[in-house]
HTML snippet that shows the backbone in 3Dmol.js (N, CA, C, O; Angstrom):
<script src="https://3Dmol.org/build/3Dmol-min.js"></script>
<div id="view" style="width:600px;height:400px;position:relative"></div>
<script>
const pdb = `
ATOM      1  N   UNK A   1       0.847  -1.163   0.000  1.00  0.00           N
ATOM      2  CA  UNK A   1       0.000   0.000   0.000  1.00  0.00           C
ATOM      3  C   UNK A   1       0.901   1.237   0.000  1.00  0.00           C
ATOM      4  O   UNK A   1       1.785   1.349   0.849  1.00  0.00           O
ATOM      5  N   UNK A   2       0.695   2.155  -0.924  1.00  0.00           N
ATOM      6  CA  UNK A   2       1.559   3.328  -1.007  1.00  0.00           C
ATOM      7  C   UNK A   2       1.267   4.317   0.130  1.00  0.00           C
ATOM      8  O   UNK A   2       0.148   4.391   0.636  1.00  0.00           O
ATOM      9  N   UNK A   3       2.278   5.055   0.508  1.00  0.00           N
ATOM     10  CA  UNK A   3       2.149   6.093   1.527  1.00  0.00           C
ATOM     11  C   UNK A   3       1.856   7.410   0.830  1.00  0.00           C
ATOM     12  O   UNK A   3       2.550   7.804  -0.108  1.00  0.00           O
ATOM     13  N   UNK A   4       0.812   8.088   1.308  1.00  0.00           N
ATOM     14  CA  UNK A   4       0.453   9.374   0.709  1.00  0.00           C
ATOM     15  C   UNK A   4       0.698  10.471   1.733  1.00  0.00           C
ATOM     16  O   UNK A   4       0.401  10.313   2.917  1.00  0.00           O
ATOM     17  N   UNK A   5       1.235  11.566   1.267  1.00  0.00           N
ATOM     18  CA  UNK A   5       1.501  12.695   2.139  1.00  0.00           C
ATOM     19  C   UNK A   5       0.573  13.846   1.760  1.00  0.00           C
ATOM     20  O   UNK A   5       0.275  14.072   0.588  1.00  0.00           O
ATOM     21  N   UNK A   6       0.138  14.547   2.765  1.00  0.00           N
ATOM     22  CA  UNK A   6      -0.757  15.678   2.563  1.00  0.00           C
ATOM     23  C   UNK A   6      -0.137  16.908   3.216  1.00  0.00           C
ATOM     24  O   UNK A   6       0.478  16.816   4.278  1.00  0.00           O
ATOM     25  N   UNK A   7      -0.304  18.043   2.579  1.00  0.00           N
ATOM     26  CA  UNK A   7       0.219  19.285   3.141  1.00  0.00           C
ATOM     27  C   UNK A   7      -0.675  19.817   4.258  1.00  0.00           C
ATOM     28  O   UNK A   7      -0.218  20.558   5.128  1.00  0.00           O
ATOM     29  N   UNK A   8      -1.931  19.442   4.228  1.00  0.00           N
ATOM     30  CA  UNK A   8      -2.886  19.945   5.209  1.00  0.00           C
ATOM     31  C   UNK A   8      -3.916  18.858   5.498  1.00  0.00           C
ATOM     32  O   UNK A   8      -4.185  18.008   4.649  1.00  0.00           O
ATOM     33  N   UNK A   9      -4.482  18.887   6.678  1.00  0.00           N
ATOM     34  CA  UNK A   9      -5.489  17.894   7.050  1.00  0.00           C
ATOM     35  C   UNK A   9      -6.724  18.016   6.163  1.00  0.00           C
ATOM     36  O   UNK A   9      -7.402  17.020   5.906  1.00  0.00           O
ATOM     37  N   UNK A  10      -7.022  19.214   5.696  1.00  0.00           N
ATOM     38  CA  UNK A  10      -8.203  19.398   4.857  1.00  0.00           C
ATOM     39  C   UNK A  10      -8.081  18.669   3.519  1.00  0.00           C
ATOM     40  O   UNK A  10      -9.094  18.430   2.862  1.00  0.00           O
ATOM     41  N   UNK A  11      -6.877  18.315   3.104  1.00  0.00           N
ATOM     42  CA  UNK A  11      -6.676  17.582   1.849  1.00  0.00           C
ATOM     43  C   UNK A  11      -6.904  16.081   2.008  1.00  0.00           C
ATOM     44  O   UNK A  11      -7.031  15.357   1.021  1.00  0.00           O
ATOM     45  N   UNK A  12      -6.954  15.623   3.250  1.00  0.00           N
ATOM     46  CA  UNK A  12      -7.112  14.180   3.493  1.00  0.00           C
ATOM     47  C   UNK A  12      -8.550  13.751   3.225  1.00  0.00           C
ATOM     48  O   UNK A  12      -9.483  14.492   3.531  1.00  0.00           O
ATOM     49  N   UNK A  13      -8.736  12.567   2.661  1.00  0.00           N
ATOM     50  CA  UNK A  13     -10.106  12.074   2.475  1.00  0.00           C
ATOM     51  C   UNK A  13     -10.693  11.687   3.836  1.00  0.00           C
ATOM     52  O   UNK A  13      -9.950  11.325   4.749  1.00  0.00           O
ATOM     53  N   UNK A  14     -12.003  11.760   3.975  1.00  0.00           N
ATOM     54  CA  UNK A  14     -12.615  11.386   5.259  1.00  0.00           C
ATOM     55  C   UNK A  14     -12.455   9.879   5.502  1.00  0.00           C
ATOM     56  O   UNK A  14     -12.361   9.104   4.551  1.00  0.00           O
ATOM     57  N   UNK A  15     -12.425   9.468   6.769  1.00  0.00           N
ATOM     58  CA  UNK A  15     -12.306   8.038   7.046  1.00  0.00           C
ATOM     59  C   UNK A  15     -13.574   7.307   6.606  1.00  0.00           C
ATOM     60  O   UNK A  15     -14.652   7.899   6.584  1.00  0.00           O
ATOM     61  N   UNK A  16     -13.455   6.046   6.260  1.00  0.00           N
ATOM     62  CA  UNK A  16     -14.650   5.313   5.849  1.00  0.00           C
ATOM     63  C   UNK A  16     -15.615   5.165   7.025  1.00  0.00           C
ATOM     64  O   UNK A  16     -15.179   5.018   8.166  1.00  0.00           O
ATOM     65  N   UNK A  17     -16.916   5.203   6.757  1.00  0.00           N
ATOM     66  CA  UNK A  17     -17.884   5.070   7.845  1.00  0.00           C
ATOM     67  C   UNK A  17     -17.829   3.654   8.426  1.00  0.00           C
ATOM     68  O   UNK A  17     -17.594   2.694   7.692  1.00  0.00           O
ATOM     69  N   UNK A  18     -18.045   3.520   9.735  1.00  0.00           N
ATOM     70  CA  UNK A  18     -18.014   2.187  10.336  1.00  0.00           C
ATOM     71  C   UNK A  18     -19.227   1.372   9.906  1.00  0.00           C
ATOM     72  O   UNK A  18     -20.272   1.927   9.569  1.00  0.00           O
ATOM     73  N   UNK A  19     -19.078   0.070   9.921  1.00  0.00           N
ATOM     74  CA  UNK A  19     -20.214  -0.798   9.596  1.00  0.00           C
ATOM     75  C   UNK A  19     -21.235  -0.714  10.723  1.00  0.00           C
ATOM     76  O   UNK A  19     -20.933  -0.195  11.798  1.00  0.00           O
ATOM     77  N   UNK A  20     -22.436  -1.220  10.484  1.00  0.00           N
ATOM     78  CA  UNK A  20     -23.491  -1.158  11.491  1.00  0.00           C
ATOM     79  C   UNK A  20     -23.079  -1.871  12.772  1.00  0.00           C
ATOM     80  O   UNK A  20     -23.314  -1.352  13.863  1.00  0.00           O
ATOM     81  N   UNK A  21     -22.473  -3.040  12.664  1.00  0.00           N
ATOM     82  CA  UNK A  21     -22.042  -3.768  13.853  1.00  0.00           C
ATOM     83  C   UNK A  21     -20.943  -3.039  14.603  1.00  0.00           C
ATOM     84  O   UNK A  21     -20.943  -2.999  15.833  1.00  0.00           O
ATOM     85  N   UNK A  22     -20.015  -2.468  13.867  1.00  0.00           N
ATOM     86  CA  UNK A  22     -18.916  -1.727  14.481  1.00  0.00           C
ATOM     87  C   UNK A  22     -19.432  -0.452  15.150  1.00  0.00           C
ATOM     88  O   UNK A  22     -18.973  -0.091  16.234  1.00  0.00           O
ATOM     89  N   UNK A  23     -20.373   0.222  14.517  1.00  0.00           N
ATOM     90  CA  UNK A  23     -20.939   1.436  15.091  1.00  0.00           C
ATOM     91  C   UNK A  23     -21.650   1.120  16.408  1.00  0.00           C
ATOM     92  O   UNK A  23     -21.488   1.843  17.391  1.00  0.00           O
ATOM     93  N   UNK A  24     -22.425   0.058  16.428  1.00  0.00           N
ATOM     94  CA  UNK A  24     -23.106  -0.344  17.661  1.00  0.00           C
ATOM     95  C   UNK A  24     -22.126  -0.674  18.772  1.00  0.00           C
ATOM     96  O   UNK A  24     -22.358  -0.319  19.928  1.00  0.00           O
ATOM     97  N   UNK A  25     -21.038  -1.345  18.441  1.00  0.00           N
ATOM     98  CA  UNK A  25     -20.026  -1.688  19.442  1.00  0.00           C
ATOM     99  C   UNK A  25     -19.376  -0.428  19.999  1.00  0.00           C
ATOM    100  O   UNK A  25     -19.166  -0.311  21.206  1.00  0.00           O
ATOM    101  N   UNK A  26     -19.059   0.516  19.108  1.00  0.00           N
ATOM    102  CA  UNK A  26     -18.436   1.766  19.556  1.00  0.00           C
ATOM    103  C   UNK A  26     -19.365   2.542  20.490  1.00  0.00           C
ATOM    104  O   UNK A  26     -18.923   3.082  21.504  1.00  0.00           O
ATOM    105  N   UNK A  27     -20.635   2.594  20.149  1.00  0.00           N
ATOM    106  CA  UNK A  27     -21.608   3.305  20.984  1.00  0.00           C
ATOM    107  C   UNK A  27     -21.698   2.649  22.360  1.00  0.00           C
ATOM    108  O   UNK A  27     -21.726   3.348  23.372  1.00  0.00           O
ATOM    109  N   UNK A  28     -21.743   1.318  22.413  1.00  0.00           N
ATOM    110  CA  UNK A  28     -21.810   0.616  23.697  1.00  0.00           C
ATOM    111  C   UNK A  28     -20.571   0.887  24.554  1.00  0.00           C
ATOM    112  O   UNK A  28     -20.681   1.035  25.771  1.00  0.00           O
ATOM    113  N   UNK A  29     -19.403   0.952  23.929  1.00  0.00           N
ATOM    114  CA  UNK A  29     -18.169   1.234  24.669  1.00  0.00           C
ATOM    115  C   UNK A  29     -18.219   2.638  25.259  1.00  0.00           C
ATOM    116  O   UNK A  29     -17.863   2.837  26.420  1.00  0.00           O
ATOM    117  N   UNK A  30     -18.656   3.607  24.471  1.00  0.00           N
ATOM    118  CA  UNK A  30     -18.731   4.987  24.959  1.00  0.00           C
ATOM    119  C   UNK A  30     -19.737   5.095  26.101  1.00  0.00           C
ATOM    120  O   UNK A  30     -19.460   5.754  27.104  1.00  0.00           O
ATOM    121  N   UNK A  31     -20.886   4.465  25.967  1.00  0.00           N
ATOM    122  CA  UNK A  31     -21.889   4.508  27.029  1.00  0.00           C
ATOM    123  C   UNK A  31     -21.373   3.846  28.304  1.00  0.00           C
ATOM    124  O   UNK A  31     -21.611   4.353  29.400  1.00  0.00           O
ATOM    125  N   UNK A  32     -20.677   2.730  28.175  1.00  0.00           N
ATOM    126  CA  UNK A  32     -20.135   2.050  29.352  1.00  0.00           C
ATOM    127  C   UNK A  32     -19.100   2.927  30.055  1.00  0.00           C
ATOM    128  O   UNK A  32     -19.076   3.001  31.283  1.00  0.00           O
ATOM    129  N   UNK A  33     -18.251   3.587  29.281  1.00  0.00           N
ATOM    130  CA  UNK A  33     -17.258   4.484  29.886  1.00  0.00           C
ATOM    131  C   UNK A  33     -17.931   5.636  30.613  1.00  0.00           C
ATOM    132  O   UNK A  33     -17.559   5.977  31.736  1.00  0.00           O
ATOM    133  N   UNK A  34     -18.918   6.231  29.970  1.00  0.00           N
ATOM    134  CA  UNK A  34     -19.611   7.363  30.583  1.00  0.00           C
ATOM    135  C   UNK A  34     -20.321   6.940  31.864  1.00  0.00           C
ATOM    136  O   UNK A  34     -20.298   7.671  32.854  1.00  0.00           O
ATOM    137  N   UNK A  35     -20.946   5.780  31.857  1.00  0.00           N
ATOM    138  CA  UNK A  35     -21.645   5.303  33.050  1.00  0.00           C
ATOM    139  C   UNK A  35     -20.667   5.029  34.182  1.00  0.00           C
ATOM    140  O   UNK A  35     -20.946   5.341  35.339  1.00  0.00           O
ATOM    141  N   UNK A  36     -19.528   4.449  33.851  1.00  0.00           N
ATOM    142  CA  UNK A  36     -18.540   4.140  34.890  1.00  0.00           C
ATOM    143  C   UNK A  36     -17.924   5.401  35.470  1.00  0.00           C
ATOM    144  O   UNK A  36     -17.630   5.453  36.664  1.00  0.00           O
ATOM    145  N   UNK A  37     -17.726   6.408  34.648  1.00  0.00           N
ATOM    146  CA  UNK A  37     -17.071   7.622  35.117  1.00  0.00           C
ATOM    147  C   UNK A  37     -18.038   8.586  35.793  1.00  0.00           C
ATOM    148  O   UNK A  37     -17.631   9.350  36.668  1.00  0.00           O
ATOM    149  N   UNK A  38     -19.293   8.563  35.410  1.00  0.00           N
ATOM    150  CA  UNK A  38     -20.236   9.565  35.897  1.00  0.00           C
ATOM    151  C   UNK A  38     -20.993   9.137  37.143  1.00  0.00           C
ATOM    152  O   UNK A  38     -21.477   9.989  37.887  1.00  0.00           O
ATOM    153  N   UNK A  39     -21.104   7.866  37.383  1.00  0.00           N
ATOM    154  CA  UNK A  39     -21.936   7.443  38.501  1.00  0.00           C
ATOM    155  C   UNK A  39     -21.219   7.710  39.823  1.00  0.00           C
ATOM    156  O   UNK A  39     -20.057   7.347  40.005  1.00  0.00           O
ATOM    157  N   UNK A  40     -21.928   8.340  40.718  1.00  0.00           N
ATOM    158  CA  UNK A  40     -21.420   8.599  42.053  1.00  0.00           C
ATOM    159  C   UNK A  40     -22.305   7.827  43.005  1.00  0.00           C
ATOM    160  O   UNK A  40     -23.513   8.057  43.061  1.00  0.00           O
ATOM    161  N   UNK A  41     -21.727   6.932  43.738  1.00  0.00           N
ATOM    162  CA  UNK A  41     -22.511   6.067  44.606  1.00  0.00           C
ATOM    163  C   UNK A  41     -22.269   6.457  46.055  1.00  0.00           C
ATOM    164  O   UNK A  41     -21.343   5.955  46.693  1.00  0.00           O
ATOM    165  N   UNK A  42     -23.089   7.340  46.566  1.00  0.00           N
ATOM    166  CA  UNK A  42     -23.004   7.731  47.966  1.00  0.00           C
ATOM    167  C   UNK A  42     -23.998   6.894  48.756  1.00  0.00           C
ATOM    168  O   UNK A  42     -25.091   6.581  48.285  1.00  0.00           O
ATOM    169  N   UNK A  43     -23.600   6.551  49.936  1.00  0.00           N
ATOM    170  CA  UNK A  43     -24.508   5.790  50.793  1.00  0.00           C
ATOM    171  C   UNK A  43     -25.639   6.700  51.238  1.00  0.00           C
ATOM    172  O   UNK A  43     -25.405   7.867  51.554  1.00  0.00           O
ATOM    173  N   UNK A  44     -26.860   6.187  51.267  1.00  0.00           N
ATOM    174  CA  UNK A  44     -27.974   7.034  51.695  1.00  0.00           C
ATOM    175  C   UNK A  44     -27.926   7.287  53.204  1.00  0.00           C
ATOM    176  O   UNK A  44     -27.435   6.465  53.977  1.00  0.00           O
ATOM    177  N   UNK A  45     -28.442   8.431  53.592  1.00  0.00           N
ATOM    178  CA  UNK A  45     -28.521   8.739  55.012  1.00  0.00           C
ATOM    179  C   UNK A  45     -27.337   9.540  55.509  1.00  0.00           C
ATOM    180  O   UNK A  45     -26.463   9.954  54.747  1.00  0.00           O
ATOM    181  N   UNK A  46     -27.340   9.742  56.807  1.00  0.00           N
ATOM    182  CA  UNK A  46     -26.305  10.525  57.462  1.00  0.00           C
ATOM    183  C   UNK A  46     -25.314   9.572  58.110  1.00  0.00           C
ATOM    184  O   UNK A  46     -25.706   8.589  58.739  1.00  0.00           O
ATOM    185  N   UNK A  47     -24.048   9.862  57.956  1.00  0.00           N
ATOM    186  CA  UNK A  47     -23.008   9.066  58.604  1.00  0.00           C
ATOM    187  C   UNK A  47     -22.407   9.894  59.722  1.00  0.00           C
ATOM    188  O   UNK A  47     -22.068  11.062  59.531  1.00  0.00           O
ATOM    189  N   UNK A  48     -22.279   9.289  60.877  1.00  0.00           N
ATOM    190  CA  UNK A  48     -21.700   9.998  62.017  1.00  0.00           C
ATOM    191  C   UNK A  48     -20.352   9.385  62.354  1.00  0.00           C
ATOM    192  O   UNK A  48     -20.155   8.173  62.273  1.00  0.00           O
ATOM    193  N   UNK A  49     -19.452  10.244  62.727  1.00  0.00           N
ATOM    194  CA  UNK A  49     -18.108   9.799  63.097  1.00  0.00           C
ATOM    195  C   UNK A  49     -17.754  10.385  64.452  1.00  0.00           C
ATOM    196  O   UNK A  49     -18.220  11.462  64.822  1.00  0.00           O
ATOM    197  N   UNK A  50     -16.937   9.670  65.172  1.00  0.00           N
ATOM    198  CA  UNK A  50     -16.537  10.107  66.510  1.00  0.00           C
ATOM    199  C   UNK A  50     -15.457  11.189  66.464  1.00  0.00           C
ATOM    200  O   UNK A  50     -15.324  11.977  67.400  1.00  0.00           O
ATOM    201  N   UNK A  51     -14.690  11.226  65.380  1.00  0.00           N
ATOM    202  CA  UNK A  51     -13.617  12.207  65.283  1.00  0.00           C
ATOM    203  C   UNK A  51     -13.381  12.564  63.819  1.00  0.00           C
ATOM    204  O   UNK A  51     -13.881  11.904  62.908  1.00  0.00           O
ATOM    205  N   UNK A  52     -12.615  13.612  63.624  1.00  0.00           N
ATOM    206  CA  UNK A  52     -12.246  14.030  62.276  1.00  0.00           C
ATOM    207  C   UNK A  52     -11.373  12.964  61.624  1.00  0.00           C
ATOM    208  O   UNK A  52     -11.491  12.709  60.425  1.00  0.00           O
ATOM    209  N   UNK A  53     -10.503  12.344  62.405  1.00  0.00           N
ATOM    210  CA  UNK A  53      -9.629  11.300  61.867  1.00  0.00           C
ATOM    211  C   UNK A  53     -10.437  10.121  61.347  1.00  0.00           C
ATOM    212  O   UNK A  53     -10.136   9.575  60.285  1.00  0.00           O
ATOM    213  N   UNK A  54     -11.468   9.726  62.098  1.00  0.00           N
ATOM    214  CA  UNK A  54     -12.321   8.620  61.664  1.00  0.00           C
ATOM    215  C   UNK A  54     -13.055   8.978  60.369  1.00  0.00           C
ATOM    216  O   UNK A  54     -13.191   8.136  59.481  1.00  0.00           O
ATOM    217  N   UNK A  55     -13.526  10.213  60.258  1.00  0.00           N
ATOM    218  CA  UNK A  55     -14.194  10.663  59.035  1.00  0.00           C
ATOM    219  C   UNK A  55     -13.218  10.669  57.862  1.00  0.00           C
ATOM    220  O   UNK A  55     -13.574  10.279  56.750  1.00  0.00           O
ATOM    221  N   UNK A  56     -11.989  11.112  58.114  1.00  0.00           N
ATOM    222  CA  UNK A  56     -10.977  11.126  57.052  1.00  0.00           C
ATOM    223  C   UNK A  56     -10.643   9.726  56.581  1.00  0.00           C
ATOM    224  O   UNK A  56     -10.476   9.492  55.384  1.00  0.00           O
ATOM    225  N   UNK A  57     -10.542   8.786  57.524  1.00  0.00           N
ATOM    226  CA  UNK A  57     -10.261   7.389  57.158  1.00  0.00           C
ATOM    227  C   UNK A  57     -11.394   6.804  56.319  1.00  0.00           C
ATOM    228  O   UNK A  57     -11.149   6.088  55.349  1.00  0.00           O
ATOM    229  N   UNK A  58     -12.630   7.110  56.694  1.00  0.00           N
ATOM    230  CA  UNK A  58     -13.772   6.607  55.924  1.00  0.00           C
ATOM    231  C   UNK A  58     -13.762   7.188  54.514  1.00  0.00           C
ATOM    232  O   UNK A  58     -14.027   6.482  53.541  1.00  0.00           O
ATOM    233  N   UNK A  59     -13.457   8.466  54.412  1.00  0.00           N
ATOM    234  CA  UNK A  59     -13.393   9.098  53.091  1.00  0.00           C
ATOM    235  C   UNK A  59     -12.283   8.484  52.258  1.00  0.00           C
ATOM    236  O   UNK A  59     -12.460   8.246  51.063  1.00  0.00           O
ATOM    237  N   UNK A  60     -11.136   8.227  52.881  1.00  0.00           N
ATOM    238  CA  UNK A  60     -10.009   7.609  52.181  1.00  0.00           C
ATOM    239  C   UNK A  60     -10.366   6.205  51.690  1.00  0.00           C
ATOM    240  O   UNK A  60     -10.013   5.830  50.571  1.00  0.00           O
ATOM    241  N   UNK A  61     -11.061   5.432  52.519  1.00  0.00           N
ATOM    242  CA  UNK A  61     -11.486   4.083  52.110  1.00  0.00           C
ATOM    243  C   UNK A  61     -12.434   4.143  50.918  1.00  0.00           C
ATOM    244  O   UNK A  61     -12.303   3.358  49.979  1.00  0.00           O
ATOM    245  N   UNK A  62     -13.391   5.075  50.952  1.00  0.00           N
ATOM    246  CA  UNK A  62     -14.324   5.218  49.833  1.00  0.00           C
ATOM    247  C   UNK A  62     -13.602   5.639  48.561  1.00  0.00           C
ATOM    248  O   UNK A  62     -13.921   5.159  47.473  1.00  0.00           O
ATOM    249  N   UNK A  63     -12.637   6.528  48.696  1.00  0.00           N
ATOM    250  CA  UNK A  63     -11.860   6.969  47.541  1.00  0.00           C
ATOM    251  C   UNK A  63     -11.061   5.813  46.960  1.00  0.00           C
ATOM    252  O   UNK A  63     -11.029   5.633  45.742  1.00  0.00           O
ATOM    253  N   UNK A  64     -10.416   5.029  47.816  1.00  0.00           N
ATOM    254  CA  UNK A  64      -9.652   3.867  47.355  1.00  0.00           C
ATOM    255  C   UNK A  64     -10.540   2.868  46.628  1.00  0.00           C
ATOM    256  O   UNK A  64     -10.152   2.312  45.601  1.00  0.00           O
ATOM    257  N   UNK A  65     -11.738   2.643  47.172  1.00  0.00           N
ATOM    258  CA  UNK A  65     -12.666   1.706  46.528  1.00  0.00           C
ATOM    259  C   UNK A  65     -13.100   2.226  45.167  1.00  0.00           C
ATOM    260  O   UNK A  65     -13.205   1.455  44.214  1.00  0.00           O
ATOM    261  N   UNK A  66     -13.354   3.531  45.066  1.00  0.00           N
ATOM    262  CA  UNK A  66     -13.759   4.125  43.789  1.00  0.00           C
ATOM    263  C   UNK A  66     -12.629   4.018  42.765  1.00  0.00           C
ATOM    264  O   UNK A  66     -12.883   3.752  41.590  1.00  0.00           O
ATOM    265  N   UNK A  67     -11.393   4.222  43.199  1.00  0.00           N
ATOM    266  CA  UNK A  67     -10.251   4.095  42.292  1.00  0.00           C
ATOM    267  C   UNK A  67     -10.139   2.655  41.800  1.00  0.00           C
ATOM    268  O   UNK A  67      -9.889   2.425  40.617  1.00  0.00           O
ATOM    269  N   UNK A  68     -10.322   1.687  42.694  1.00  0.00           N
ATOM    270  CA  UNK A  68     -10.269   0.275  42.276  1.00  0.00           C
ATOM    271  C   UNK A  68     -11.357  -0.032  41.245  1.00  0.00           C
ATOM    272  O   UNK A  68     -11.118  -0.752  40.276  1.00  0.00           O
ATOM    273  N   UNK A  69     -12.560   0.523  41.464  1.00  0.00           N
ATOM    274  CA  UNK A  69     -13.652   0.296  40.514  1.00  0.00           C
ATOM    275  C   UNK A  69     -13.316   0.892  39.148  1.00  0.00           C
ATOM    276  O   UNK A  69     -13.535   0.254  38.118  1.00  0.00           O
ATOM    277  N   UNK A  70     -12.788   2.106  39.141  1.00  0.00           N
ATOM    278  CA  UNK A  70     -12.440   2.737  37.866  1.00  0.00           C
ATOM    279  C   UNK A  70     -11.308   1.996  37.157  1.00  0.00           C
ATOM    280  O   UNK A  70     -11.319   1.879  35.932  1.00  0.00           O
ATOM    281  N   UNK A  71     -10.334   1.496  37.917  1.00  0.00           N
ATOM    282  CA  UNK A  71      -9.250   0.731  37.306  1.00  0.00           C
ATOM    283  C   UNK A  71      -9.781  -0.564  36.698  1.00  0.00           C
ATOM    284  O   UNK A  71      -9.358  -0.961  35.612  1.00  0.00           O
ATOM    285  N   UNK A  72     -10.703  -1.221  37.392  1.00  0.00           N
ATOM    286  CA  UNK A  72     -11.296  -2.448  36.854  1.00  0.00           C
ATOM    287  C   UNK A  72     -12.088  -2.141  35.591  1.00  0.00           C
ATOM    288  O   UNK A  72     -12.031  -2.895  34.620  1.00  0.00           O
ATOM    289  N   UNK A  73     -12.826  -1.036  35.603  1.00  0.00           N
ATOM    290  CA  UNK A  73     -13.601  -0.655  34.423  1.00  0.00           C
ATOM    291  C   UNK A  73     -12.668  -0.320  33.261  1.00  0.00           C
ATOM    292  O   UNK A  73     -12.928  -0.699  32.119  1.00  0.00           O
ATOM    293  N   UNK A  74     -11.580   0.394  33.558  1.00  0.00           N
ATOM    294  CA  UNK A  74     -10.621   0.744  32.509  1.00  0.00           C
ATOM    295  C   UNK A  74      -9.992  -0.506  31.925  1.00  0.00           C
ATOM    296  O   UNK A  74      -9.786  -0.592  30.714  1.00  0.00           O
ATOM    297  N   UNK A  75      -9.684  -1.479  32.775  1.00  0.00           N
ATOM    298  CA  UNK A  75      -9.109  -2.730  32.277  1.00  0.00           C
ATOM    299  C   UNK A  75     -10.105  -3.464  31.382  1.00  0.00           C
ATOM    300  O   UNK A  75      -9.729  -4.052  30.369  1.00  0.00           O
ATOM    301  N   UNK A  76     -11.382  -3.422  31.770  1.00  0.00           N
ATOM    302  CA  UNK A  76     -12.414  -4.062  30.953  1.00  0.00           C
ATOM    303  C   UNK A  76     -12.549  -3.365  29.596  1.00  0.00           C
ATOM    304  O   UNK A  76     -12.831  -4.018  28.590  1.00  0.00           O
ATOM    305  N   UNK A  77     -12.349  -2.036  29.562  1.00  0.00           N
ATOM    306  CA  UNK A  77     -12.443  -1.295  28.299  1.00  0.00           C
ATOM    307  C   UNK A  77     -11.334  -1.694  27.351  1.00  0.00           C
ATOM    308  O   UNK A  77     -11.552  -1.805  26.145  1.00  0.00           O
ATOM    309  N   UNK A  78     -10.141  -1.912  27.891  1.00  0.00           N
ATOM    310  CA  UNK A  78      -9.019  -2.191  27.031  1.00  0.00           C
ATOM    311  C   UNK A  78      -8.944  -3.663  26.604  1.00  0.00           C
ATOM    312  O   UNK A  78      -8.232  -3.999  25.657  1.00  0.00           O
ATOM    313  N   UNK A  79      -9.661  -4.518  27.287  1.00  0.00           N
ATOM    314  CA  UNK A  79      -9.643  -5.952  26.925  1.00  0.00           C
ATOM    315  C   UNK A  79     -10.571  -6.257  25.783  1.00  0.00           C
ATOM    316  O   UNK A  79     -10.672  -7.409  25.361  1.00  0.00           O
TER     317      UNK A  79
END
`;
const viewer = $3Dmol.createViewer("view");
viewer.addModel(pdb, "pdb");
viewer.setStyle({}, {cartoon: {color: "spectrum"}});
viewer.zoomTo();
viewer.render();
</script>
């Protein structure tokens, strides 16, 4: 296949449109990414803590769990 060079991006031909199956797959991937990144899962109700340190530890645990979830989702996207 020959290599073609263009002086400007506007000279390049548009990419071929994806097939129906490929388009559906791409849409599902984008929706899954958006759902994983946008959902915020807070526990319902009021949480009480005995100290600021205990509240900070709880927040840190929730943050760590959220990072693990996002890493798992990212790994699923790339597989």
